[in-house]
C-alpha positions in Angstrom: -1.1 -32.0 -29.8 -4.5 -32.4 -31.5 -5.4 -34.9 -28.9 -4.2 -32.6 -26.1 -6.1 -29.6 -27.4 -9.4 -31.7 -27.7 -9.0 -32.8 -24.2 -8.4 -29.3 -22.9 -11.3 -27.9 -25.0 -13.6 -30.5 -23.4 -12.5 -29.1 -20.0 -10.4 -32.0 -19.0 -7.1 -31.3 -17.2 -3.6 -32.5 -17.8 -1.6 -34.7 -15.3 1.7 -33.3 -14.1 3.5 -35.7 -16.2 1.5 -34.9 -19.5 2.0 -31.1 -18.8 5.8 -31.6 -18.3 5.9 -33.7 -21.4 4.0 -31.2 -23.7 6.3 -28.3 -22.6 9.5 -30.5 -23.4 7.9 -31.3 -26.8 7.3 -27.6 -27.4 10.9 -26.9 -26.7 11.9 -29.7 -29.1 10.0 -27.9 -31.9 7.5 -30.8 -32.2 4.5 -28.5 -32.7 3.8 -25.7 -35.2 3.1 -22.1 -34.1 -0.6 -22.4 -34.6 -0.7 -25.4 -32.2 1.4 -23.6 -29.6 -0.8 -20.5 -29.8 -4.0 -22.6 -29.4 -2.5 -24.3 -26.5 -1.6 -21.0 -24.8 -5.0 -19.7 -25.6 -6.8 -22.4 -23.8 -5.1 -21.3 -20.5 -6.3 -17.8 -21.0 -9.9 -19.2 -21.1 -9.8 -21.3 -18.0 -7.8 -21.7 -14.8 -4.6 -23.7 -14.6 -4.6 -26.5 -11.9 -1.5 -27.0 -9.5 -0.6 -30.3 -11.2 -0.4 -28.5 -14.6 1.6 -25.6 -13.1 4.0 -28.0 -11.3 4.5 -30.0 -14.6 5.3 -26.8 -16.7 7.7 -25.5 -13.9 9.5 -28.9 -13.6 10.0 -29.1 -17.3 11.5 -25.4 -17.6 13.7 -26.2 -14.6 14.9 -29.3 -16.2 15.7 -27.6 -19.5 17.3 -24.5 -18.2 21.0 -23.7 -18.1 21.5 -23.8 -14.4 24.0 -21.4 -12.7 25.3 -22.1 -9.1 25.2 -19.0 -6.8 24.1 -20.8 -3.8 27.2 -19.7 -1.8 25.8 -16.2 -1.7 22.4 -17.3 -0.3 20.6 -15.0 -2.6 17.0 -13.9 -3.1 15.1 -13.3 -6.2 12.3 -10.5 -6.2 10.1 -11.1 -9.2 6.5 -10.5 -10.1 4.5 -12.5 -12.5 3.4 -9.4 -14.5 0.1 -9.6 -16.1 -1.7 -7.4 -13.6 -2.5 -4.8 -16.2 -1.5 -2.1 -13.9 1.5 -0.6 -15.8 3.3 0.6 -12.7 7.0 1.6 -12.9 9.6 -1.1 -12.5 9.0 -1.5 -8.7 10.5 -5.1 -8.2 13.5 -4.3 -10.2 14.3 -1.2 -8.3 13.5 -3.1 -5.0 16.2 -5.6 -6.1 18.9 -3.0 -6.3 17.8 -1.5 -2.9 17.8 -5.0 -1.3 21.3 -5.5 -2.8 22.3 -2.1 -1.4 21.1 -3.3 2.1 23.6 -6.2 1.9 21.2 -9.0 0.8 22.5 -10.7 -2.3 20.2 -10.9 -5.4 19.8 -13.1 -8.3 17.4 -11.0 -10.4 15.5 -13.2 -13.0 13.7 -11.0 -15.6 12.6 -10.7 -19.2 11.5 -8.1 -21.7 7.8 -6.9 -21.2 5.3 -9.0 -22.9 2.0 -7.9 -21.3 3.5 -4.5 -19.9 5.2 -1.6 -21.7 8.5 -2.0 -20.2 9.7 -5.2 -18.5 12.6 -5.7 -16.2 15.1 -6.6 -19.0 14.1 -3.6 -21.0 15.1 -1.0 -18.4 18.2 -3.0 -17.4 19.4 -3.2 -21.2 18.7 0.5 -21.6 20.8 1.3 -18.6 23.8 -0.6 -20.0 23.7 -3.7 -18.0 25.1 -6.6 -19.9 23.1 -9.8 -20.2 25.2 -13.0 -19.9 24.9 -16.6 -18.8 28.7 -16.9 -18.2 29.0 -18.1 -14.6 32.3 -16.2 -14.0 30.7 -12.8 -15.0 27.5 -13.4 -12.9 29.6 -14.3 -9.8 31.7 -11.3 -10.1 28.4 -9.1 -10.5 26.9 -10.6 -7.2 30.2 -10.6 -5.3 31.0 -6.9 -6.1 27.6 -5.3 -6.8 25.5 -7.6 -4.6 23.2 -8.4 -7.6 23.4 -10.1 -10.9 20.8 -10.0 -13.7 19.6 -13.3 -15.2 17.9 -12.4 -18.5 15.5 -15.3 -19.0 16.0 -16.1 -22.8 19.8 -16.8 -22.1 19.0 -19.4 -19.6 15.8 -20.9 -21.2 16.8 -21.5 -24.7 14.1 -24.2 -25.0 11.6 -21.4 -25.0 12.8 -19.8 -28.2 9.8 -21.4 -30.0 7.4 -19.7 -27.6 8.8 -16.2 -27.3 7.7 -14.8 -30.8 4.2 -16.2 -30.3 4.0 -14.6 -26.7 5.2 -11.4 -28.3 2.6 -11.5 -31.1 -0.3 -12.4 -28.5 1.0 -9.5 -26.3 -1.3 -10.7 -23.4 -0.5 -12.7 -20.2 -0.3 -16.4 -20.6 0.7 -19.1 -18.2 4.4 -18.3 -18.8 3.8 -15.2 -16.7 2.7 -17.5 -13.9 5.9 -19.6 -14.4 8.6 -16.9 -14.7 9.2 -16.3 -11.0 9.4 -20.2 -10.4 12.1 -20.9 -13.0 15.0 -18.8 -11.8 18.1 -20.8 -13.2 20.1 -20.0 -10.1 17.6 -21.9 -8.1 17.8 -19.4 -5.1 16.7 -20.7 -1.8 15.0 -17.4 -0.9 12.1 -16.0 -3.0 9.9 -13.0 -2.9 7.3 -13.3 -5.6 4.2 -11.1 -6.5 1.3 -12.6 -8.3 -1.6 -11.2 -10.2 -4.5 -12.9 -8.4 -5.4 -14.6 -5.1 -5.8 -18.0 -6.6 -2.3 -18.0 -8.2 -1.0 -16.9 -4.7 -2.4 -20.0 -3.0 -1.0 -22.2 -5.8 2.4 -20.6 -5.3 2.2 -21.0 -1.6 1.3 -24.7 -1.9 4.0 -25.5 -4.5 6.8 -23.6 -2.5 5.7 -25.4 0.8 6.8 -28.5 -1.0 10.4 -27.2 -1.7 13.1 -26.0 0.7 12.7 -22.4 -0.2 12.3 -19.5 2.2 9.6 -17.6 0.6 7.0 -14.7 0.7 4.2 -14.6 -1.9 2.4 -11.3 -2.3 -0.9 -10.2 -3.9 -2.3 -6.7 -3.5 -6.2 -7.1 -3.0 -6.7 -4.5 -5.6 -5.0 -6.4 -8.2 -1.3 -5.7 -8.2 1.5 -8.3 -8.3 3.5 -6.6 -5.6 2.9 -4.5 -2.6 1.3 -1.3 -4.0 0.4 0.6 -0.8 -2.9 1.5 -2.4 -4.6 -0.9 0.0 -3.9 -4.2 1.7 -1.6 -7.0 0.5 -2.1 -10.7 1.2 1.0 -12.5 2.1 1.8 -16.3 2.3 5.1 -17.3 3.6 6.6 -20.6 5.0 4.8 -20.6 8.3 2.0 -18.0 8.1 -0.6 -16.0 6.1 -1.2 -12.4 6.8 -2.5 -9.1 5.5 -0.2 -6.2 5.3 -1.5 -2.6 5.5 0.5 0.5 4.6 0.5 1.3 8.3 2.6 -1.8 9.0 5.4 0.0 7.3 4.6 3.3 9.2 3.4 5.0 5.9 0.1 6.4 4.6 -2.0 4.7 1.9 -1.3 6.1 -1.7 -3.2 6.5 -4.9 -2.8 4.3 -7.9 -1.7 7.4 -9.9 1.2 7.6 -7.6 2.9 4.5 -9.0 2.1 4.6 -12.7 5.0 3.9 -15.0 6.5 5.5 -18.0 4.8 5.2 -21.5 8.2 4.2 -23.1 11.4 2.4 -22.1 13.4 5.7 -21.7 10.8 7.3 -19.5 10.5 4.2 -17.5 14.4 4.2 -17.2 14.2 7.9 -16.1 11.8 7.1 -13.3 14.1 4.3 -12.4 17.2 6.5 -12.1 15.2 9.3 -10.4 14.2 7.0 -7.7 17.7 5.5 -7.0 19.3 9.0 -7.2 17.1 10.2 -4.3 14.8 12.2 -6.6 11.8 9.9 -6.4 8.5 11.0 -4.9 7.6 10.0 -1.3 5.1 7.4 -2.6 7.6 6.0 -5.2 10.2 5.7 -2.4 7.8 4.1 0.0 6.5 1.4 -2.5 10.0 0.5 -3.6 11.1 0.2 0.1 8.1 -1.8 1.2 8.9 -4.4 -1.4 12.6 -4.4 -0.7 11.8 -4.5 2.9 9.8 -7.7 2.6 12.7 -9.3 0.6 15.2 -8.2 3.3 12.8 -9.5 6.1 12.3 -12.8 4.3 16.0 -13.5 4.3 16.8 -12.1 7.7 13.7 -13.1 9.5 12.7 -9.5 10.5 9.5 -7.7 10.9 8.1 -5.9 7.8 8.8 -2.5 9.5 12.3 -3.6 10.3 12.9 -4.6 6.7 11.3 -1.4 5.4 13.6 0.7 7.6 16.7 -1.2 6.3 15.5 -0.6 2.7 15.0 3.1 3.4 18.5 3.3 4.7 19.8 1.6 1.6 17.8 3.9 -0.8 18.3 7.2 0.9 22.0 6.3 1.6 22.7 5.9 -2.0 23.6 2.0 -1.7 21.0 1.0 -4.3 22.5 3.5 -6.6 26.0 2.3 -5.9 25.0 -1.4 -6.7 23.5 -0.2 -10.1 26.8 1.9 -10.8 28.9 -1.1 -10.0 27.1 -3.6 -12.2 27.1 -1.0 -15.0 30.9 -0.7 -14.6 31.3 -4.5 -14.7 29.1 -4.7 -17.8 31.5 -2.2 -19.6 34.7 -4.0 -18.7 
């Protein structure tokens, strides 16, 4: 590791193979916590290359506990986090709305590291059981339309990194990796990223796979469609700019989509939206993100996807998906 750190400090870059090897060695426990922290810190000070990101991704996918849910042709809706915006749990809510619209979802998530309340924090608070049992996950996706894949259960190799990330409490390259390493290997992916450079990297790496994808970055910094301005999108065949008017809605203010200051207040916002008590901006931002996921799978326009998401949310189908997975978690 000393040699690698010196190399990185001297502004050299790692090959894809070296990046993969180092992450495998971290997983094996070959390095101490100070070395791992230093390694993570280097990447907070400089940009990651496509080869490095690809190597890190390949290592985590090789080491994960895979689960085969391909029969359901699912999508994952996931943001990198690390945008510093502290919104409510938009992509998680959008996942339930997407499931309510009949599109199967394998939701990959974790506890918040650089945010107050991550996807797993709110799911756990709402009584959803985290499991890597394939039978349970299949039952969830079959009956509720969605299953929750809590990252630590599928990436045991990262147990050496988790406490260091928690102590650092800032975004690291693991934020960049999260959406790329879903253990169900879904063929459909909608992912939001925290800057334009990373959006282009994701687009490039996904084009080398057989995934059907949409990468999103709101130009004012959000890792999802925020409706506070325009959003850059990169998909299999095209790049475009989405405006709130493309969904038939008005632009909103950043203050309209802030999250709770604790896990229980975040969970309350979550329930309010699914129970039809959300504000118009909250509903619209959830349905815009769910709409793009639905459109990605079913080859629809953003407006068509948005309308299907609105039907799911306002018709109580997203709430029904939550209640079903809560019920399955209790039994």
